[in-house]
N, CA and C atoms of all chains as a GROMACS GRO file, in nm:
protein
  630
    1UNK      N    1   4.856  17.549  31.974
    1UNK     CA    2   4.805  17.429  31.905
    1UNK      C    3   4.733  17.471  31.778
    2UNK      N    4   4.784  17.430  31.665
    2UNK     CA    5   4.725  17.466  31.536
    2UNK      C    6   4.620  17.360  31.501
    3UNK      N    7   4.506  17.405  31.454
    3UNK     CA    8   4.403  17.308  31.414
    3UNK      C    9   4.404  17.291  31.263
    4UNK      N   10   4.309  17.211  31.214
    4UNK     CA   11   4.312  17.177  31.072
    4UNK      C   12   4.279  17.297  30.985
    5UNK      N   13   4.202  17.393  31.041
    5UNK     CA   14   4.167  17.510  30.960
    5UNK      C   15   4.288  17.600  30.940
    6UNK      N   16   4.374  17.610  31.043
    6UNK     CA   17   4.496  17.688  31.027
    6UNK      C   18   4.590  17.628  30.925
    7UNK      N   19   4.601  17.495  30.924
    7UNK     CA   20   4.687  17.428  30.825
    7UNK      C   21   4.635  17.452  30.684
    8UNK      N   22   4.502  17.441  30.666
    8UNK     CA   23   4.445  17.462  30.533
    8UNK      C   24   4.461  17.608  30.489
    9UNK      N   25   4.448  17.702  30.584
    9UNK     CA   26   4.466  17.842  30.548
    9UNK      C   27   4.609  17.871  30.502
   10UNK      N   28   4.706  17.812  30.573
   10UNK     CA   29   4.846  17.832  30.533
   10UNK      C   30   4.872  17.775  30.395
   11UNK      N   31   4.821  17.653  30.371
   11UNK     CA   32   4.842  17.590  30.239
   11UNK      C   33   4.778  17.673  30.129
   12UNK      N   34   4.657  17.725  30.156
   12UNK     CA   35   4.589  17.804  30.054
   12UNK      C   36   4.662  17.935  30.026
   13UNK      N   37   4.718  17.997  30.131
   13UNK     CA   38   4.790  18.123  30.108
   13UNK      C   39   4.917  18.100  30.027
   14UNK      N   40   4.992  17.992  30.060
   14UNK     CA   41   5.112  17.962  29.982
   14UNK      C   42   5.077  17.936  29.836
   15UNK      N   43   4.967  17.861  29.815
   15UNK     CA   44   4.926  17.829  29.677
   15UNK      C   45   4.877  17.952  29.604
   16UNK      N   46   4.816  18.047  29.676
   16UNK     CA   47   4.772  18.169  29.609
   16UNK      C   48   4.891  18.254  29.565
   17UNK      N   49   4.999  18.251  29.641
   17UNK     CA   50   5.120  18.323  29.598
   17UNK      C   51   5.174  18.262  29.469
   18UNK      N   52   5.175  18.126  29.462
   18UNK     CA   53   5.221  18.059  29.339
   18UNK      C   54   5.133  18.097  29.219
   19UNK      N   55   5.001  18.103  29.244
   19UNK     CA   56   4.910  18.139  29.135
   19UNK      C   57   4.932  18.282  29.089
   20UNK      N   58   4.964  18.372  29.183
   20UNK     CA   59   4.992  18.510  29.144
   20UNK      C   60   5.119  18.518  29.060
   21UNK      N   61   5.219  18.436  29.095
   21UNK     CA   62   5.342  18.435  29.014
   21UNK      C   63   5.311  18.393  28.871
   22UNK      N   64   5.225  18.290  28.857
   22UNK     CA   65   5.191  18.246  28.720
   22UNK      C   66   5.108  18.352  28.648
   23UNK      N   67   5.023  18.422  28.720
   23UNK     CA   68   4.940  18.523  28.652
   23UNK      C   69   5.024  18.643  28.610
   24UNK      N   70   5.135  18.670  28.678
   24UNK     CA   71   5.221  18.780  28.635
   24UNK      C   72   5.313  18.734  28.524
   25UNK      N   73   5.369  18.614  28.534
   25UNK     CA   74   5.472  18.569  28.442
   25UNK      C   75   5.418  18.489  28.325
   26UNK      N   76   5.283  18.473  28.315
   26UNK     CA   77   5.228  18.387  28.211
   26UNK      C   78   5.260  18.437  28.071
   27UNK      N   79   5.307  18.351  27.982
   27UNK     CA   80   5.347  18.400  27.850
   27UNK      C   81   5.228  18.447  27.766
   28UNK      N   82   5.117  18.375  27.772
   28UNK     CA   83   5.001  18.413  27.691
   28UNK      C   84   4.891  18.467  27.781
   29UNK      N   85   4.788  18.523  27.717
   29UNK     CA   86   4.676  18.577  27.795
   29UNK      C   87   4.593  18.465  27.856
   30UNK      N   88   4.597  18.345  27.794
   30UNK     CA   89   4.519  18.234  27.848
   30UNK      C   90   4.578  18.183  27.978
   31UNK      N   91   4.712  18.188  27.990
   31UNK     CA   92   4.774  18.152  28.117
   31UNK      C   93   4.728  18.245  28.229
   32UNK      N   94   4.716  18.372  28.193
   32UNK     CA   95   4.677  18.470  28.296
   32UNK      C   96   4.532  18.449  28.337
   33UNK      N   97   4.444  18.421  28.237
   33UNK     CA   98   4.303  18.398  28.271
   33UNK      C   99   4.289  18.271  28.354
   34UNK      N  100   4.366  18.167  28.318
   34UNK     CA  101   4.362  18.043  28.396
   34UNK      C  102   4.408  18.067  28.538
   35UNK      N  103   4.513  18.146  28.555
   35UNK     CA  104   4.564  18.174  28.690
   35UNK      C  105   4.464  18.256  28.770
   36UNK      N  106   4.396  18.351  28.705
   36UNK     CA  107   4.298  18.431  28.777
   36UNK      C  108   4.177  18.346  28.817
   37UNK      N  109   4.137  18.254  28.728
   37UNK     CA  110   4.026  18.164  28.761
   37UNK      C  111   4.063  18.073  28.878
   38UNK      N  112   4.184  18.018  28.875
   38UNK     CA  113   4.227  17.933  28.985
   38UNK      C  114   4.241  18.012  29.114
   39UNK      N  115   4.287  18.138  29.103
   39UNK     CA  116   4.296  18.224  29.220
   39UNK      C  117   4.158  18.250  29.281
   40UNK      N  118   4.057  18.265  29.195
   40UNK     CA  119   3.922  18.285  29.247
   40UNK      C  120   3.870  18.164  29.322
   41UNK      N  121   3.898  18.043  29.268
   41UNK     CA  122   3.857  17.922  29.338
   41UNK      C  123   3.925  17.912  29.474
   42UNK      N  124   4.054  17.946  29.477
   42UNK     CA  125   4.124  17.940  29.605
   42UNK      C  126   4.074  18.047  29.701
   43UNK      N  127   4.027  18.160  29.647
   43UNK     CA  128   3.970  18.262  29.734
   43UNK      C  129   3.841  18.213  29.798
   44UNK      N  130   3.758  18.141  29.719
   44UNK     CA  131   3.635  18.083  29.774
   44UNK      C  132   3.668  17.989  29.889
   45UNK      N  133   3.768  17.901  29.866
   45UNK     CA  134   3.806  17.806  29.971
   45UNK      C  135   3.863  17.879  30.092
   46UNK      N  136   3.940  17.986  30.068
   46UNK     CA  137   4.000  18.060  30.180
   46UNK      C  138   3.893  18.128  30.264
   47UNK      N  139   3.790  18.184  30.198
   47UNK     CA  140   3.682  18.249  30.273
   47UNK      C  141   3.609  18.146  30.359
   48UNK      N  142   3.581  18.027  30.300
   48UNK     CA  143   3.510  17.923  30.375
   48UNK      C  144   3.593  17.874  30.493
   49UNK      N  145   3.723  17.848  30.470
   49UNK     CA  146   3.807  17.794  30.578
   49UNK      C  147   3.831  17.900  30.685
   50UNK      N  148   3.845  18.026  30.643
   50UNK     CA  149   3.869  18.129  30.743
   50UNK      C  150   3.746  18.154  30.829
   51UNK      N  151   3.626  18.134  30.772
   51UNK     CA  152   3.507  18.143  30.854
   51UNK      C  153   3.508  18.041  30.967
   52UNK      N  154   3.553  17.918  30.936
   52UNK     CA  155   3.562  17.818  31.041
   52UNK      C  156   3.677  17.848  31.137
   53UNK      N  157   3.785  17.905  31.085
   53UNK     CA  158   3.902  17.934  31.170
   53UNK      C  159   3.868  18.040  31.274
   54UNK      N  160   3.789  18.140  31.233
   54UNK     CA  161   3.754  18.245  31.326
   54UNK      C  162   3.626  18.215  31.403
   55UNK      N  163   3.567  18.096  31.381
   55UNK     CA  164   3.448  18.059  31.456
   55UNK      C  165   3.321  18.124  31.408
   56UNK      N  166   3.322  18.185  31.290
   56UNK     CA  167   3.200  18.249  31.238
   56UNK      C  168   3.173  18.196  31.098
   57UNK      N  169   3.103  18.084  31.082
   57UNK     CA  170   3.082  18.026  30.947
   57UNK      C  171   2.983  18.104  30.862
   58UNK      N  172   2.944  18.224  30.905
   58UNK     CA  173   2.850  18.303  30.824
   58UNK      C  174   2.915  18.356  30.698
   59UNK      N  175   3.048  18.347  30.688
   59UNK     CA  176   3.117  18.394  30.569
   59UNK      C  177   3.086  18.311  30.446
   60UNK      N  178   3.015  18.198  30.464
   60UNK     CA  179   2.990  18.109  30.350
   60UNK      C  180   2.902  18.175  30.246
   61UNK      N  181   2.817  18.270  30.286
   61UNK     CA  182   2.735  18.341  30.187
   61UNK      C  183   2.825  18.420  30.092
   62UNK      N  184   2.927  18.484  30.150
   62UNK     CA  185   3.022  18.556  30.064
   62UNK      C  186   3.093  18.460  29.969
   63UNK      N  187   3.126  18.341  30.018
   63UNK     CA  188   3.195  18.243  29.933
   63UNK      C  189   3.106  18.199  29.817
   64UNK      N  190   2.976  18.183  29.845
   64UNK     CA  191   2.883  18.145  29.738
   64UNK      C  192   2.877  18.252  29.630
   65UNK      N  193   2.862  18.377  29.672
   65UNK     CA  194   2.855  18.486  29.574
   65UNK      C  195   2.985  18.494  29.495
   66UNK      N  196   3.097  18.471  29.563
   66UNK     CA  197   3.226  18.482  29.495
   66UNK      C  198   3.245  18.370  29.393
   67UNK      N  199   3.194  18.250  29.424
   67UNK     CA  200   3.207  18.139  29.329
   67UNK      C  201   3.131  18.170  29.200
   68UNK      N  202   3.008  18.225  29.214
   68UNK     CA  203   2.930  18.255  29.094
   68UNK      C  204   2.992  18.368  29.014
   69UNK      N  205   3.042  18.472  29.084
   69UNK     CA  206   3.103  18.584  29.013
   69UNK      C  207   3.231  18.542  28.942
   70UNK      N  208   3.304  18.449  29.002
   70UNK     CA  209   3.427  18.400  28.940
   70UNK      C  210   3.398  18.331  28.807
   71UNK      N  211   3.294  18.247  28.807
   71UNK     CA  212   3.257  18.176  28.684
   71UNK      C  213   3.211  18.273  28.576
   72UNK      N  214   3.124  18.367  28.614
   72UNK     CA  215   3.075  18.464  28.515
   72UNK      C  216   3.190  18.547  28.460
   73UNK      N  217   3.283  18.587  28.548
   73UNK     CA  218   3.397  18.668  28.502
   73UNK      C  219   3.485  18.594  28.404
   74UNK      N  220   3.511  18.464  28.432
   74UNK     CA  221   3.594  18.387  28.340
   74UNK      C  222   3.528  18.372  28.204
   75UNK      N  223   3.397  18.342  28.204
   75UNK     CA  224   3.327  18.326  28.076
   75UNK      C  225   3.324  18.457  27.999
   76UNK      N  226   3.306  18.569  28.071
   76UNK     CA  227   3.303  18.699  28.004
   76UNK      C  228   3.438  18.732  27.941
   77UNK      N  229   3.547  18.706  28.014
   77UNK     CA  230   3.679  18.735  27.957
   77UNK      C  231   3.707  18.645  27.838
   78UNK      N  232   3.665  18.517  27.845
   78UNK     CA  233   3.686  18.427  27.732
   78UNK      C  234   3.606  18.472  27.611
   79UNK      N  235   3.483  18.518  27.632
   79UNK     CA  236   3.403  18.564  27.519
   79UNK      C  237   3.465  18.689  27.458
   80UNK      N  238   3.520  18.776  27.544
   80UNK     CA  239   3.581  18.898  27.493
   80UNK      C  240   3.707  18.869  27.413
   81UNK      N  241   3.790  18.775  27.460
   81UNK     CA  242   3.912  18.744  27.386
   81UNK      C  243   3.881  18.668  27.258
   82UNK      N  244   3.766  18.600  27.253
   82UNK     CA  245   3.738  18.522  27.133
   82UNK      C  246   3.665  18.603  27.027
   83UNK      N  247   3.567  18.686  27.070
   83UNK     CA  248   3.487  18.760  26.973
   83UNK      C  249   3.520  18.907  26.967
   84UNK      N  250   3.591  18.960  27.068
   84UNK     CA  251   3.622  19.102  27.070
   84UNK      C  252   3.504  19.187  27.106
   85UNK      N  253   3.395  19.126  27.155
   85UNK     CA  254   3.274  19.202  27.186
   85UNK      C  255   3.196  19.122  27.289
   86UNK      N  256   3.137  19.192  27.387
   86UNK     CA  257   3.059  19.121  27.486
   86UNK      C  258   2.911  19.115  27.451
   87UNK      N  259   2.868  19.194  27.351
   87UNK     CA  260   2.725  19.202  27.325
   87UNK      C  261   2.674  19.079  27.251
   88UNK      N  262   2.748  19.031  27.152
   88UNK     CA  263   2.701  18.915  27.078
   88UNK      C  264   2.795  18.886  26.965
   89UNK      N  265   2.758  18.787  26.886
   89UNK     CA  266   2.844  18.749  26.774
   89UNK      C  267   2.820  18.842  26.656
   90UNK      N  268   2.925  18.862  26.580
   90UNK     CA  269   2.908  18.930  26.452
   90UNK      C  270   2.845  18.832  26.354
   91UNK      N  271   2.797  18.885  26.241
   91UNK     CA  272   2.728  18.798  26.147
   91UNK      C  273   2.823  18.699  26.080
   92UNK      N  274   2.938  18.749  26.036
   92UNK     CA  275   3.030  18.661  25.965
   92UNK      C  276   3.092  18.557  26.058
   93UNK      N  277   3.117  18.596  26.182
   93UNK     CA  278   3.174  18.500  26.276
   93UNK      C  279   3.074  18.392  26.312
   94UNK      N  280   2.946  18.427  26.311
   94UNK     CA  281   2.844  18.327  26.340
   94UNK      C  282   2.841  18.220  26.231
   95UNK      N  283   2.853  18.263  26.106
   95UNK     CA  284   2.859  18.165  25.998
   95UNK      C  285   2.983  18.079  26.007
   96UNK      N  286   3.092  18.142  26.051
   96UNK     CA  287   3.217  18.068  26.061
   96UNK      C  288   3.207  17.956  26.165
   97UNK      N  289   3.135  17.984  26.276
   97UNK     CA  290   3.124  17.883  26.380
   97UNK      C  291   3.028  17.774  26.339
   98UNK      N  292   2.914  17.814  26.280
   98UNK     CA  293   2.816  17.712  26.240
   98UNK      C  294   2.862  17.640  26.115
   99UNK      N  295   3.545  15.585  32.228
   99UNK     CA  296   3.556  15.675  32.112
   99UNK      C  297   3.415  15.714  32.067
  100UNK      N  298   3.378  15.839  32.092
  100UNK     CA  299   3.243  15.881  32.060
  100UNK      C  300   3.236  15.941  31.921
  101UNK      N  301   3.116  15.987  31.884
  101UNK     CA  302   3.096  16.032  31.746
  101UNK      C  303   3.164  16.164  31.718
  102UNK      N  304   3.177  16.252  31.820
  102UNK     CA  305   3.240  16.381  31.799
  102UNK      C  306   3.388  16.366  31.765
  103UNK      N  307   3.453  16.272  31.837
  103UNK     CA  308   3.596  16.250  31.810
  103UNK      C  309   3.617  16.195  31.670
  104UNK      N  310   3.526  16.105  31.627
  104UNK     CA  311   3.537  16.050  31.491
  104UNK      C  312   3.518  16.159  31.387
  105UNK      N  313   3.421  16.252  31.413
  105UNK     CA  314   3.398  16.361  31.319
  105UNK      C  315   3.519  16.452  31.311
  106UNK      N  316   3.583  16.480  31.426
  106UNK     CA  317   3.701  16.567  31.425
  106UNK      C  318   3.816  16.500  31.349
  107UNK      N  319   3.833  16.369  31.370
  107UNK     CA  320   3.942  16.299  31.300
  107UNK      C  321   3.917  16.295  31.150
  108UNK      N  322   3.791  16.272  31.108
  108UNK     CA  323   3.759  16.272  30.966
  108UNK      C  324   3.780  16.411  30.906
  109UNK      N  325   3.746  16.514  30.984
  109UNK     CA  326   3.768  16.651  30.936
  109UNK      C  327   3.916  16.678  30.916
  110UNK      N  328   3.999  16.632  31.011
  110UNK     CA  329   4.145  16.647  30.994
  110UNK      C  330   4.194  16.578  30.867
  111UNK      N  331   4.151  16.453  30.850
  111UNK     CA  332   4.201  16.375  30.735
  111UNK      C  333   4.161  16.440  30.604
  112UNK      N  334   4.034  16.480  30.592
  112UNK     CA  335   3.988  16.536  30.465
  112UNK      C  336   4.052  16.672  30.438
  113UNK      N  337   4.062  16.757  30.541
  113UNK     CA  338   4.115  16.892  30.515
  113UNK      C  339   4.264  16.887  30.485
  114UNK      N  340   4.339  16.800  30.554
  114UNK     CA  341   4.483  16.792  30.524
  114UNK      C  342   4.506  16.731  30.386
  115UNK      N  343   4.424  16.631  30.348
  115UNK     CA  344   4.437  16.575  30.212
  115UNK      C  345   4.404  16.679  30.106
  116UNK      N  346   4.300  16.759  30.132
  116UNK     CA  347   4.266  16.864  30.037
  116UNK      C  348   4.374  16.970  30.027
  117UNK      N  349   4.438  17.002  30.140
  117UNK     CA  350   4.548  17.099  30.136
  117UNK      C  351   4.666  17.047  30.056
  118UNK      N  352   4.692  16.916  30.069
  118UNK     CA  353   4.801  16.857  29.990
  118UNK      C  354   4.770  16.866  29.841
  119UNK      N  355   4.644  16.839  29.804
  119UNK     CA  356   4.607  16.849  29.662
  119UNK      C  357   4.615  16.992  29.612
  120UNK      N  358   4.577  17.089  29.697
  120UNK     CA  359   4.587  17.229  29.658
  120UNK      C  360   4.732  17.268  29.635
  121UNK      N  361   4.822  17.220  29.723
  121UNK     CA  362   4.964  17.252  29.706
  121UNK      C  363   5.021  17.187  29.580
  122UNK      N  364   4.978  17.063  29.551
  122UNK     CA  365   5.024  16.996  29.429
  122UNK      C  366   4.980  17.075  29.306
  123UNK      N  367   4.855  17.123  29.309
  123UNK     CA  368   4.807  17.203  29.196
  123UNK      C  369   4.883  17.332  29.179
  124UNK      N  370   4.918  17.396  29.291
  124UNK     CA  371   4.994  17.522  29.281
  124UNK      C  372   5.134  17.502  29.228
  125UNK      N  373   5.199  17.394  29.274
  125UNK     CA  374   5.333  17.364  29.223
  125UNK      C  375   5.328  17.332  29.074
  126UNK      N  376   5.225  17.256  29.034
  126UNK     CA  377   5.211  17.223  28.893
  126UNK      C  378   5.183  17.345  28.808
  127UNK      N  379   5.109  17.441  28.865
  127UNK     CA  380   5.078  17.562  28.789
  127UNK      C  381   5.205  17.643  28.761
  128UNK      N  382   5.305  17.630  28.847
  128UNK     CA  383   5.431  17.700  28.820
  128UNK      C  384   5.522  17.617  28.731
  129UNK      N  385   5.532  17.486  28.760
  129UNK     CA  386   5.639  17.406  28.703
  129UNK      C  387   5.608  17.346  28.567
  130UNK      N  388   5.481  17.328  28.532
  130UNK     CA  389   5.451  17.258  28.407
  130UNK      C  390   5.482  17.347  28.286
  131UNK      N  391   5.519  17.288  28.174
  131UNK     CA  392   5.581  17.366  28.067
  131UNK      C  393   5.484  17.433  27.970
  132UNK      N  394   5.359  17.397  27.969
  132UNK     CA  395   5.272  17.432  27.857
  132UNK      C  396   5.138  17.480  27.911
  133UNK      N  397   5.062  17.555  27.832
  133UNK     CA  398   4.932  17.604  27.879
  133UNK      C  399   4.835  17.490  27.905
  134UNK      N  400   4.829  17.393  27.814
  134UNK     CA  401   4.731  17.286  27.829
  134UNK      C  402   4.764  17.194  27.946
  135UNK      N  403   4.892  17.180  27.979
  135UNK     CA  404   4.926  17.103  28.098
  135UNK      C  405   4.897  17.182  28.225
  136UNK      N  406   4.904  17.315  28.216
  136UNK     CA  407   4.870  17.395  28.334
  136UNK      C  408   4.721  17.391  28.364
  137UNK      N  409   4.638  17.370  28.260
  137UNK     CA  410   4.495  17.348  28.285
  137UNK      C  411   4.475  17.224  28.371
  138UNK      N  412   4.556  17.122  28.342
  138UNK     CA  413   4.549  16.998  28.420
  138UNK      C  414   4.584  17.025  28.566
  139UNK      N  415   4.688  17.107  28.590
  139UNK     CA  416   4.727  17.138  28.728
  139UNK      C  417   4.620  17.218  28.798
  140UNK      N  418   4.556  17.314  28.727
  140UNK     CA  419   4.450  17.392  28.790
  140UNK      C  420   4.326  17.307  28.816
  141UNK      N  421   4.306  17.205  28.730
  141UNK     CA  422   4.192  17.116  28.752
  141UNK      C  423   4.204  17.034  28.878
  142UNK      N  424   4.328  16.998  28.915
  142UNK     CA  425   4.347  16.925  29.041
  142UNK      C  426   4.300  17.010  29.158
  143UNK      N  427   4.337  17.139  29.157
  143UNK     CA  428   4.294  17.228  29.264
  143UNK      C  429   4.142  17.244  29.264
  144UNK      N  430   4.083  17.257  29.144
  144UNK     CA  431   3.940  17.286  29.137
  144UNK      C  432   3.856  17.166  29.177
  145UNK      N  433   3.903  17.045  29.152
  145UNK     CA  434   3.819  16.930  29.184
  145UNK      C  435   3.859  16.867  29.318
  146UNK      N  436   3.972  16.799  29.322
  146UNK     CA  437   4.005  16.722  29.442
  146UNK      C  438   4.032  16.812  29.562
  147UNK      N  439   4.108  16.922  29.542
  147UNK     CA  440   4.138  17.010  29.654
  147UNK      C  441   4.014  17.073  29.713
  148UNK      N  442   3.931  17.132  29.626
  148UNK     CA  443   3.811  17.201  29.675
  148UNK      C  444   3.713  17.101  29.737
  149UNK      N  445   3.694  16.985  29.670
  149UNK     CA  446   3.596  16.890  29.723
  149UNK      C  447   3.640  16.836  29.858
  150UNK      N  448   3.767  16.798  29.871
  150UNK     CA  449   3.810  16.739  29.998
  150UNK      C  450   3.804  16.841  30.110
  151UNK      N  451   3.843  16.967  30.083
  151UNK     CA  452   3.838  17.068  30.188
  151UNK      C  453   3.694  17.096  30.230
  152UNK      N  454   3.602  17.105  30.131
  152UNK     CA  455   3.463  17.133  30.166
  152UNK      C  456   3.399  17.015  30.240
  153UNK      N  457   3.434  16.891  30.202
  153UNK     CA  458   3.379  16.775  30.275
  153UNK      C  459   3.433  16.773  30.419
  154UNK      N  460   3.560  16.810  30.435
  154UNK     CA  461   3.616  16.819  30.570
  154UNK      C  462   3.546  16.926  30.652
  155UNK      N  463   3.513  17.038  30.591
  155UNK     CA  464   3.439  17.142  30.663
  155UNK      C  465   3.298  17.094  30.699
  156UNK      N  466   3.237  17.011  30.611
  156UNK     CA  467   3.105  16.955  30.645
  156UNK      C  468   3.112  16.866  30.768
  157UNK      N  469   3.219  16.784  30.777
  157UNK     CA  470   3.234  16.699  30.896
  157UNK      C  471   3.253  16.784  31.021
  158UNK      N  472   3.318  16.899  31.006
  158UNK     CA  473   3.339  16.984  31.122
  158UNK      C  474   3.213  17.059  31.161
  159UNK      N  475   3.124  17.084  31.062
  159UNK     CA  476   3.006  17.167  31.093
  159UNK      C  477   2.893  17.086  31.155
  160UNK      N  478   2.883  16.958  31.121
  160UNK     CA  479   2.772  16.879  31.173
  160UNK      C  480   2.644  16.904  31.095
  161UNK      N  481   2.530  16.860  31.153
  161UNK     CA  482   2.402  16.872  31.081
  161UNK      C  483   2.340  17.008  31.110
  162UNK      N  484   2.389  17.111  31.044
  162UNK     CA  485   2.335  17.246  31.062
  162UNK      C  486   2.310  17.308  30.926
  163UNK      N  487   2.269  17.437  30.926
  163UNK     CA  488   2.248  17.509  30.801
  163UNK      C  489   2.379  17.530  30.727
  164UNK      N  490   2.490  17.534  30.803
  164UNK     CA  491   2.621  17.554  30.741
  164UNK      C  492   2.655  17.440  30.646
  165UNK      N  493   2.614  17.319  30.682
  165UNK     CA  494   2.640  17.206  30.594
  165UNK      C  495   2.562  17.219  30.463
  166UNK      N  496   2.440  17.272  30.472
  166UNK     CA  497   2.362  17.293  30.349
  166UNK      C  498   2.431  17.394  30.259
  167UNK      N  499   2.481  17.504  30.320
  167UNK     CA  500   2.551  17.604  30.240
  167UNK      C  501   2.678  17.547  30.179
  168UNK      N  502   2.750  17.463  30.255
  168UNK     CA  503   2.870  17.400  30.200
  168UNK      C  504   2.837  17.308  30.085
  169UNK      N  505   2.723  17.238  30.096
  169UNK     CA  506   2.684  17.148  29.988
  169UNK      C  507   2.650  17.226  29.862
  170UNK      N  508   2.580  17.340  29.879
  170UNK     CA  509   2.548  17.424  29.763
  170UNK      C  510   2.676  17.478  29.700
  171UNK      N  511   2.771  17.518  29.784
  171UNK     CA  512   2.899  17.568  29.734
  171UNK      C  513   2.975  17.460  29.656
  172UNK      N  514   2.970  17.336  29.710
  172UNK     CA  515   3.034  17.224  29.642
  172UNK      C  516   2.969  17.197  29.507
  173UNK      N  517   2.834  17.208  29.505
  173UNK     CA  518   2.764  17.186  29.379
  173UNK      C  519   2.801  17.291  29.275
  174UNK      N  520   2.807  17.419  29.318
  174UNK     CA  521   2.841  17.525  29.224
  174UNK      C  522   2.983  17.508  29.172
  175UNK      N  523   3.076  17.474  29.261
  175UNK     CA  524   3.215  17.456  29.216
  175UNK      C  525   3.226  17.338  29.120
  176UNK      N  526   3.153  17.228  29.152
  176UNK     CA  527   3.159  17.111  29.065
  176UNK      C  528   3.095  17.137  28.930
  177UNK      N  529   2.997  17.229  28.925
  177UNK     CA  530   2.928  17.255  28.798
  177UNK      C  531   3.005  17.356  28.714
  178UNK      N  532   3.069  17.455  28.777
  178UNK     CA  533   3.125  17.565  28.699
  178UNK      C  534   3.273  17.548  28.666
  179UNK      N  535   3.350  17.479  28.749
  179UNK     CA  536   3.494  17.470  28.723
  179UNK      C  537   3.527  17.394  28.595
  180UNK      N  538   3.469  17.274  28.570
  180UNK     CA  539   3.498  17.207  28.442
  180UNK      C  540   3.451  17.286  28.322
  181UNK      N  541   3.339  17.360  28.339
  181UNK     CA  542   3.287  17.441  28.229
  181UNK      C  543   3.384  17.554  28.196
  182UNK      N  544   3.438  17.620  28.299
  182UNK     CA  545   3.534  17.727  28.275
  182UNK      C  546   3.661  17.675  28.212
  183UNK      N  547   3.709  17.557  28.259
  183UNK     CA  548   3.830  17.499  28.201
  183UNK      C  549   3.808  17.463  28.055
  184UNK      N  550   3.688  17.408  28.023
  184UNK     CA  551   3.658  17.371  27.885
  184UNK      C  552   3.652  17.494  27.795
  185UNK      N  553   3.587  17.601  27.843
  185UNK     CA  554   3.578  17.722  27.763
  185UNK      C  555   3.717  17.782  27.740
  186UNK      N  556   3.800  17.775  27.843
  186UNK     CA  557   3.935  17.830  27.832
  186UNK      C  558   4.018  17.751  27.730
  187UNK      N  559   4.015  17.618  27.740
  187UNK     CA  560   4.093  17.536  27.647
  187UNK      C  561   4.042  17.551  27.504
  188UNK      N  562   3.910  17.559  27.487
  188UNK     CA  563   3.855  17.572  27.352
  188UNK      C  564   3.888  17.707  27.292
  189UNK      N  565   3.882  17.813  27.375
  189UNK     CA  566   3.916  17.946  27.325
  189UNK      C  567   4.063  17.954  27.286
  190UNK      N  568   4.150  17.892  27.367
  190UNK     CA  569   4.293  17.894  27.335
  190UNK      C  570   4.321  17.815  27.208
  191UNK      N  571   4.251  17.702  27.190
  191UNK     CA  572   4.275  17.620  27.071
  191UNK      C  573   4.220  17.688  26.946
  192UNK      N  574   4.106  17.757  26.961
  192UNK     CA  575   4.050  17.829  26.847
  192UNK      C  576   4.138  17.946  26.806
  193UNK      N  577   4.208  18.007  26.903
  193UNK     CA  578   4.297  18.117  26.870
  193UNK      C  579   4.430  18.068  26.814
  194UNK      N  580   4.450  17.937  26.804
  194UNK     CA  581   4.569  17.885  26.739
  194UNK      C  582   4.687  17.860  26.829
  195UNK      N  583   4.662  17.843  26.958
  195UNK     CA  584   4.772  17.810  27.050
  195UNK      C  585   4.803  17.662  27.037
  196UNK      N  586   4.925  17.631  26.992
  196UNK     CA  587   4.960  17.492  26.964
  196UNK      C  588   4.996  17.419  27.093
  197UNK      N  589   4.945  17.296  27.113
  197UNK     CA  590   4.988  17.216  27.227
  197UNK      C  591   5.132  17.168  27.208
  198UNK      N  592   5.204  17.158  27.318
  198UNK     CA  593   5.340  17.104  27.312
  198UNK      C  594   5.331  16.952  27.306
  199UNK      N  595   5.392  16.895  27.202
  199UNK     CA  596   5.384  16.750  27.183
  199UNK      C  597   5.518  16.687  27.213
  200UNK      N  598   5.515  16.561  27.257
  200UNK     CA  599   5.637  16.490  27.288
  200UNK      C  600   5.705  16.439  27.162
  201UNK      N  601   5.823  16.382  27.182
  201UNK     CA  602   5.899  16.333  27.068
  201UNK      C  603   5.828  16.211  27.010
  202UNK      N  604   5.806  16.210  26.877
  202UNK     CA  605   5.737  16.099  26.813
  202UNK      C  606   5.587  16.114  26.813
  203UNK      N  607   5.534  16.227  26.869
  203UNK     CA  608   5.390  16.246  26.873
  203UNK      C  609   5.347  16.361  26.785
  204UNK      N  610   5.430  16.399  26.688
  204UNK     CA  611   5.394  16.513  26.605
  204UNK      C  612   5.273  16.480  26.518
  205UNK      N  613   5.192  16.583  26.494
  205UNK     CA  614   5.074  16.564  26.410
  205UNK      C  615   5.118  16.555  26.265
  206UNK      N  616   5.085  16.444  26.201
  206UNK     CA  617   5.126  16.424  26.063
  206UNK      C  618   5.007  16.448  25.972
  207UNK      N  619   5.026  16.535  25.874
  207UNK     CA  620   4.916  16.565  25.782
  207UNK      C  621   4.901  16.458  25.675
  208UNK      N  622   5.013  16.392  25.638
  208UNK     CA  623   5.010  16.297  25.527
  208UNK      C  624   4.997  16.154  25.576
  209UNK      N  625   4.928  16.135  25.689
  209UNK     CA  626   4.908  16.001  25.742
  209UNK      C  627   4.794  15.936  25.664
  210UNK      N  628   4.826  15.846  25.576
  210UNK     CA  629   4.732  15.786  25.481
  210UNK      C  630   4.671  15.895  25.394
   0.00000   0.00000   0.00000
């Protein structure tokens, strides 16, 4: 007898495979970053659902940490692709934005 | 029909609906033709899929500390996912990635 957590785990795993296909085949770098960000969100959901599936919901702490790290990672990669530097803006680029 | 059975049925409904939204987002991430439309497909997974699955898990957990953790997780996902999508779309547009436009929707420079 499959319960609702098993169904959600199967759906999440199938969807993660689709996201991996897009992250490998994406034409631009933004497609790949989008796929990795979506993969991270699905990983958070998979950790939460698997905690309930195995009867140990203590995995939710890991899911919380993973959600925050996923957001920080996406913003860092976007800043790197836009400015070419993680430390800060260059002087001329700052004038260009303002 | 007691309260436990109602909670289990609500958990089934919410988690299966969330799984359907997650699958729709995954199919859209493969099938849609353009980067900006793929953001739309990923947004379905980030909002409706994640929210429905987490609400279903809350119904399954009951009034415990686990529900508080799920609520914090839902808050973080709701706060950070639109922000990441916005940063991604803005960075792509600033780098000059052109959106795919339909027939008759081309951007005209000499409009008036």
